[in-house]
C-alpha positions as CSV (number, residue, x, y, z in Angstrom):
1,M,-21.5,-0.6,-10.6
2,D,-20.4,0.2,-14.1
3,R,-19.8,3.3,-15.7
4,T,-18.6,4.0,-19.3
5,F,-15.1,5.1,-19.9
6,E,-14.8,9.1,-20.2
7,V,-12.5,11.4,-21.4
8,E,-12.4,12.7,-17.5
9,D,-10.4,9.6,-17.0
10,V,-7.7,10.5,-19.0
11,L,-7.7,14.1,-18.7
12,G,-9.3,14.4,-15.1
13,P,-7.0,15.6,-11.9
14,P,-6.0,12.5,-10.0
15,P,-6.6,12.3,-6.6
16,T,-3.8,14.2,-4.4
17,W,-1.1,11.9,-2.7
18,Q,-2.6,12.6,0.2
19,V,-5.7,11.3,-0.5
20,M,-3.7,8.3,-2.4
21,V,-2.0,7.8,0.8
22,K,-4.5,7.8,3.0
23,R,-6.5,5.0,1.1
24,G,-3.2,3.0,0.8
25,L,-3.0,3.2,4.6
26,R,-6.9,2.1,4.8
27,R,-5.9,-1.0,2.5
28,R,-7.8,0.7,-0.7
29,C,-6.7,0.9,-3.8
30,P,-5.0,4.4,-4.2
31,R,-6.5,5.4,-7.6
32,C,-10.3,4.9,-6.7
33,G,-10.8,4.0,-3.1
34,G,-12.0,0.6,-3.8
35,G,-11.6,-2.5,-1.6
36,A,-11.1,-6.5,-1.7
37,L,-8.0,-5.8,-3.1
38,F,-6.2,-9.0,-1.3
39,V,-6.6,-12.7,-2.3
40,H,-5.8,-13.4,0.8
41,R,-3.7,-11.3,3.6
42,F,-0.6,-11.7,2.4
43,R,-1.4,-11.6,-1.5
44,L,-2.6,-8.6,-3.3
45,K,-4.8,-9.1,-6.8
46,D,-3.1,-8.3,-9.7
47,R,-5.4,-5.3,-10.2
48,C,-8.1,-3.3,-8.4
49,P,-11.6,-5.1,-8.8
50,T,-13.2,-1.5,-9.2
51,C,-10.7,0.4,-11.2
52,G,-9.1,-2.3,-12.7
53,Y,-5.5,-0.5,-11.9
54,R,-2.7,-2.4,-11.7
55,F,-0.5,-3.0,-8.5
56,E,2.6,-4.3,-10.0
57,R,3.7,-1.7,-12.7
58,E,7.0,-3.2,-12.9
59,P,9.4,-6.2,-11.8
60,G,10.6,-6.4,-8.4
61,F,7.6,-3.6,-7.9
62,F,7.1,-4.6,-3.9
63,L,10.5,-4.2,-3.2
64,G,9.1,-0.7,-2.1
65,A,6.5,-2.6,0.2
66,W,9.2,-4.2,2.1
67,F,11.5,-1.3,2.2
68,L,8.4,0.3,4.1
69,N,7.7,-2.6,6.2
70,F,11.4,-2.2,7.2
71,M,11.4,1.3,8.0
72,A,8.1,0.6,10.4
73,L,10.0,-2.0,12.3
74,E,13.3,0.0,12.7
75,T,11.6,3.5,13.8
76,V,9.7,0.7,16.2
77,H,13.1,-0.8,17.8
78,F,14.7,2.8,17.5
79,V,11.6,4.4,20.1
80,G,12.4,1.1,22.0
81,I,16.0,1.3,22.4
82,M,16.0,5.2,23.4
83,A,13.1,4.2,25.8
84,F,15.7,1.4,27.0
85,I,18.3,3.9,27.2
86,L,16.4,6.3,29.3
87,W,14.6,3.2,31.5
88,K,18.4,2.2,32.3
89,S,19.9,5.4,33.1
90,G,17.0,5.6,36.7
91,H,17.8,1.9,37.1
92,P,21.4,0.5,36.5
93,Q,20.4,-2.7,38.0
94,G,18.3,-3.3,35.6
95,G,18.8,-6.7,33.1
96,L,18.3,-7.0,29.4
97,I,16.1,-10.4,29.1
98,L,13.1,-8.5,28.9
99,P,14.4,-5.7,26.4
100,I,16.0,-8.6,24.2
101,V,12.9,-10.6,24.0
102,L,10.5,-7.7,23.0
103,A,12.9,-6.8,20.3
104,I,12.9,-10.5,19.1
105,V,9.0,-10.6,19.2
106,T,8.8,-7.2,17.5
107,G,11.3,-8.5,14.9
108,L,9.5,-11.6,14.2
109,S,5.8,-10.1,14.4
110,L,5.7,-6.7,13.0
111,P,6.6,-7.2,9.4
112,V,4.4,-10.4,9.2
113,L,1.3,-7.8,10.4
114,L,2.1,-4.8,8.5
115,Y,2.8,-6.2,5.0
116,P,-0.6,-5.8,3.9
117,W,-0.5,-2.1,5.0
118,S,2.9,-1.7,3.3
119,Q,1.9,-2.9,-0.1
120,T,-1.2,-0.9,-0.6
121,A,0.7,2.2,0.7
122,W,3.5,1.7,-1.5
123,A,1.2,1.4,-4.4
124,A,-0.1,4.6,-3.7
125,I,3.2,6.0,-3.3
126,D,4.2,4.8,-6.3
127,L,1.4,5.9,-8.3
128,A,1.5,9.4,-6.5
129,M,5.5,9.6,-7.8
130,T,4.5,8.2,-11.2
131,P,1.2,8.7,-12.3
132,L,-0.5,6.4,-15.0
133,E,0.5,6.7,-18.7
134,L,-2.4,6.5,-21.0
135,Q,-2.1,3.0,-22.1
136,E,-2.3,2.0,-18.3
137,I,-5.5,3.7,-18.0
138,V,-6.8,2.2,-21.2
139,D,-5.7,-1.4,-19.5
140,A,-7.7,-0.6,-16.4
141,A,-10.4,0.0,-18.1
142,D,-10.1,-3.0,-20.2
143,A,-9.5,-5.1,-17.2
144,V,-12.3,-4.2,-15.6
145,D,-14.7,-4.6,-18.7
146,P,-13.0,-6.5,-20.9
147,A,-15.8,-7.6,-23.1
148,G,-16.7,-4.2,-23.9
149,D,-20.7,-4.1,-23.6
150,D,-20.9,-0.5,-22.3
151,G,-18.5,1.1,-24.3
152,G,-14.9,0.4,-23.2
153,G,-15.0,-0.5,-19.3
154,A,-15.5,1.4,-16.1
155,R,-14.5,4.8,-14.8
156,P,-12.2,4.9,-11.9
157,G,-14.0,7.1,-9.3
158,Q,-12.5,9.8,-6.6
């Protein structure tokens, strides 16, 4: 859906941070809500195909995604350890094999499963903390319509 690049694209209010994070958690573009953001399961496209938003805004950008993934894993492990302590207090003769196996399985599988969500969630958090500058907005519009047939790009939706 092609639209023209207008003044509202620059001066209009961006989506709220809550909307951006919800979009990120749904694996959508935090700026416009567009989908089809992944080349394959673990590789995000350079730009949103709908609005042209560049996901990697600076070198090392996705360290934040790695950190979100790590926080999710540590939260799961913390809850698991607390549950194990509660269970162990009622069953002092209980073994350690099952908890160790569960920790290893979650430690290996959870980061792999959650990485796509952590990438788009981090893009949303970054966009909420650091709004787009004028040049980034213009570059995004140019990326959607590089030929400039309809007046300079596409307008990001809300």
